[in-house]
MIMIFI-433204 format. One line per field, with one value per residue (C-alpha): residue in three letters; x, y, z. Coordinates in Angstrom, 2 decimals. Each point is the difference from the previous one (the first is absolute). Layout:
residues N
r = ala/...
c1 = X/...
c2 = Y/...
c3 = Z/...
***
This chain:
residues 238
r = met/ser/ser/ala/pro/pro/gln/ile/gly/phe/asp/arg/phe/ile/gln/leu/asp/trp/ala/arg/thr/ala/leu/arg/val/arg/ala/gly/leu/ala/glu/ala/glu/ala/leu/thr/glu/leu/ile/asp/ala/ser/his/ala/gly/ala/ala/ala/lys/lys/lys/thr/arg/thr/val/leu/asn/arg/leu/trp/leu/glu/pro/arg/pro/asp/leu/val/glu/phe/ala/glu/arg/gly/val/arg/ile/tyr/arg/glu/ser/pro/glu/thr/ser/ile/ser/val/leu/thr/trp/gly/met/ala/ile/ala/thr/tyr/pro/phe/phe/gly/lys/val/ala/glu/ile/val/gly/arg/leu/thr/ala/leu/his/gly/asp/cys/ala/ser/ala/glu/ile/his/arg/arg/met/ala/glu/thr/tyr/gly/glu/arg/glu/gly/thr/arg/arg/met/thr/asn/met/val/leu/gln/ser/gln/ala/asn/trp/gly/ala/ile/glu/arg/ser/met/asn/gly/lys/arg/leu/ala/arg/met/pro/gln/gln/arg/leu/ile/ala/pro/glu/leu/ile/ala/trp/leu/val/glu/ala/ala/leu/arg/tyr/ser/arg/ser/ser/leu/ser/leu/ser/ser/leu/glu/ser/thr/pro/val/leu/phe/pro/phe/his/ile/asn/gly/ala/ala/arg/ala/val/ile/asn/arg/ser/lys/phe/val/asp/val/phe/leu/ser/gly/asn/glu/glu/his/ile/thr/leu/met/thr/ala
c1 = 211.84/1.29/0.53/-2.29/1.40/1.25/-2.30/0.22/-0.86/1.07/-3.11/-0.51/1.62/1.53/0.89/3.12/-1.98/-2.30/3.00/1.58/-3.12/-0.26/3.63/-0.61/-3.01/2.11/2.73/-2.50/0.49/-3.50/-3.50/-1.67/-2.76/2.51/0.52/-3.74/-0.61/2.63/-1.47/-3.57/0.97/1.69/-2.40/-3.65/-1.08/0.16/1.69/2.79/0.58/0.22/2.48/2.27/-0.15/0.93/3.21/0.91/-0.69/2.36/2.67/0.00/-2.99/-0.46/3.03/0.23/1.12/3.42/0.50/-1.22/3.45/1.51/-2.75/0.45/3.70/-0.99/-2.45/2.73/2.34/-2.69/-0.94/3.63/0.67/-3.29/1.90/0.63/-1.47/-3.45/0.52/3.05/-1.82/-3.20/1.97/1.74/-3.28/-1.61/2.68/0.16/-3.78/-1.15/1.99/-2.06/1.18/3.55/-0.11/-1.12/2.77/2.58/-1.05/-0.02/3.43/1.41/-1.55/1.03/3.50/1.73/-1.83/-2.14/-3.34/-2.04/-3.35/-2.74/-1.14/3.19/-0.77/-3.52/1.36/2.43/-2.57/-2.39/2.72/-0.04/-3.59/-1.73/-2.15/-2.87/-2.43/1.53/3.71/0.32/-2.26/1.76/3.41/-1.20/-1.12/3.51/1.62/-2.37/0.89/3.74/-0.38/-1.84/2.77/2.60/1.73/-1.03/-1.56/-2.60/-0.43/-1.83/-3.20/1.87/1.61/3.51/1.56/3.31/1.93/-0.02/3.28/0.96/-0.36/3.39/-0.13/2.54/-1.54/1.51/-3.08/-2.27/2.33/0.21/-3.81/-0.59/2.49/-1.79/-3.25/1.64/1.08/-3.52/-1.32/2.60/-0.27/3.59/3.47/1.30/3.51/1.69/2.10/-3.09/-2.16/-0.05/-1.43/-2.65/-2.92/-2.76/1.69/0.48/-1.45/2.74/3.74/1.48/3.00/3.38/0.23/-2.70/2.44/0.83/-3.69/-0.97/2.89/-1.37/-3.58/-1.19/-2.75/2.22/2.69/3.00/1.42/2.45/-1.25/2.82/2.08/-2.91/-1.56/-3.77/-2.48/-3.08/-2.51/1.30/-1.74/-1.30
c2 = 179.15/1.06/-2.65/-0.10/1.49/-2.58/-1.19/1.51/-3.00/1.49/2.11/0.06/1.51/-2.94/0.35/-1.85/-1.73/-1.54/-1.25/-1.34/-1.98/-1.33/-1.16/-1.64/-1.82/-1.23/-1.09/-1.96/2.33/1.54/-1.02/1.40/1.41/2.41/1.70/0.04/1.72/2.66/0.76/0.01/2.45/2.37/-0.06/0.95/-1.43/-3.47/1.31/1.70/-3.14/-2.12/2.33/0.16/-3.77/-0.41/2.03/-1.90/-3.31/0.92/1.10/-3.06/-2.33/-0.74/1.31/-0.27/-3.46/1.35/1.46/-2.89/-1.44/3.45/0.89/-3.29/0.76/3.34/-1.79/-2.42/2.87/1.42/-3.36/-0.75/3.55/1.59/3.15/0.67/3.36/-0.44/3.17/-1.49/-3.17/1.77/2.60/-2.80/-1.72/3.30/0.99/-3.53/-0.33/3.49/1.95/3.10/-0.16/-0.60/2.95/2.36/-1.33/0.41/3.59/0.92/-1.58/1.99/3.34/-0.20/-1.36/3.38/2.10/-2.59/1.53/1.06/1.43/-2.59/1.87/-1.13/-3.62/0.35/1.59/-2.82/-2.69/1.63/-0.22/-3.79/-0.77/2.89/2.86/-2.42/-0.10/-1.80/0.52/2.91/-1.55/-3.35/1.66/1.63/-3.42/-1.34/3.05/-0.28/-3.67/0.71/2.62/-2.47/-2.54/2.48/0.74/3.65/2.87/2.22/3.67/3.14/-2.01/-2.50/2.59/-0.98/-3.21/-0.95/-3.20/-1.52/-1.43/-3.17/-3.41/-1.65/-3.59/-2.58/-3.47/-1.44/-2.00/3.03/2.25/-2.53/-0.40/3.76/0.49/-2.76/1.95/3.05/-2.15/-1.36/3.56/1.30/-3.02/0.72/-0.09/2.31/1.36/-1.72/3.06/2.20/-2.62/1.78/3.13/-1.73/2.50/-2.57/-1.20/3.49/-0.77/-2.53/0.07/-3.17/-1.21/0.40/-3.78/0.05/-1.23/-3.14/-0.53/0.19/-2.23/-2.72/0.31/-2.78/2.27/2.85/-0.13/2.36/0.86/2.47/2.65/2.13/0.82/-0.19/-2.89/-0.40/-2.33/-1.60/-2.67/-3.50/-1.69/-3.54
c3 = -131.84/3.42/2.63/3.03/3.21/2.49/2.76/3.45/2.20/3.34/0.47/3.75/3.08/1.85/3.66/1.07/2.75/-2.62/-1.98/3.20/0.80/-3.56/0.19/3.37/-1.44/-2.92/2.45/2.11/2.97/-0.06/-1.02/-3.12/2.21/1.54/-3.37/-0.70/3.33/-0.74/-3.42/1.31/2.73/-2.46/-2.95/-0.19/-3.34/-1.54/-3.17/1.97/2.06/-3.14/-1.73/3.04/0.39/-3.67/0.46/3.17/-1.72/-2.83/2.48/2.24/-0.01/-3.70/-1.94/-3.77/-1.20/-1.04/3.49/2.16/0.63/0.54/2.49/1.81/0.51/1.50/2.30/1.02/0.87/2.26/1.49/0.91/1.25/1.20/0.95/-3.69/-1.01/-1.54/-2.02/-1.75/-0.99/-1.04/-1.98/-1.86/-0.83/-1.00/-2.52/-1.40/-0.30/-0.94/-2.63/0.90/3.62/-1.17/-2.39/2.74/2.24/-2.75/-0.71/3.69/0.37/-2.91/0.93/3.66/-0.62/0.13/2.60/1.77/-0.96/-3.01/-1.11/-0.44/-3.13/-1.74/0.87/-1.41/-3.18/-0.62/0.77/-2.48/-2.66/0.38/0.97/-1.74/1.18/0.47/2.87/2.92/-0.66/2.41/2.61/-0.08/0.15/3.20/1.27/-0.53/1.64/2.95/0.36/-0.24/2.72/2.22/-0.58/1.26/-3.33/-0.42/1.91/-1.65/0.91/-1.16/-0.52/-2.10/-2.28/1.07/1.17/1.53/0.46/3.45/1.36/-1.82/1.60/0.17/-1.22/1.11/-0.45/-3.22/-1.01/0.41/-2.02/-2.83/-0.01/-0.09/-2.83/-1.89/0.50/-1.61/-2.94/-0.38/-0.07/-2.46/-2.33/-1.02/1.47/2.74/0.41/2.91/0.81/0.44/1.68/3.35/-1.63/-2.11/0.13/0.44/3.22/1.44/3.47/0.73/0.56/-1.42/1.93/-1.70/-0.33/-2.70/-2.65/1.98/0.78/-3.66/-1.05/2.30/-1.24/-2.28/-1.38/-1.21/-2.65/-0.22/-3.40/-1.52/-2.43/-1.31/3.04/2.45/1.86/-0.19/1.64/-1.52/0.95/-0.49/-2.90/0.35
***
């Protein structure tokens, strides 16, 4: 018996402004009505509003039980430094919460690593290998790509047939870097090579400061271990 294809979950286009408002609501800096007004103004039907709200809830307002503490640390980073990029925080929550979003990000990161751009058809092909040629895979992949473009990670051209990386955001704040790396570990569900951390495909929109090693060494949520002759990092176990 073949196993069922994994669930998609991230099935809506999410504007960064909606995610920003959801984060501000979670941080106590905005009222819930502000998010409702944004969604009502952007969606015509009740079903569409509900689906968009579900994604935003999972990202910030009602994260999965295993991500509540992680999300709260992201909220605290924003609350203490409101100038922190919303796209960094929302990207971290998206890859930690939605494996489908993370897989698209990983594939885009790999395919654009050499020349900076790629054909979207190749992304769809590789997503179909994991999620199957079922109804919705292609459409939801486009939803993720559209969201990533809105968040400033990629630029789509030729009616979406090609995409290119946008310039990376340079990250300096140690706590934010450590939190984002933890998000990548939560997505991968395995260890990551410390030496190649700055080129981790799923984090392609961001340039992690060269002090990443020291940042990770100070994190109480990430463990560093030696495998062969190479250092790796993994989530700290309780």
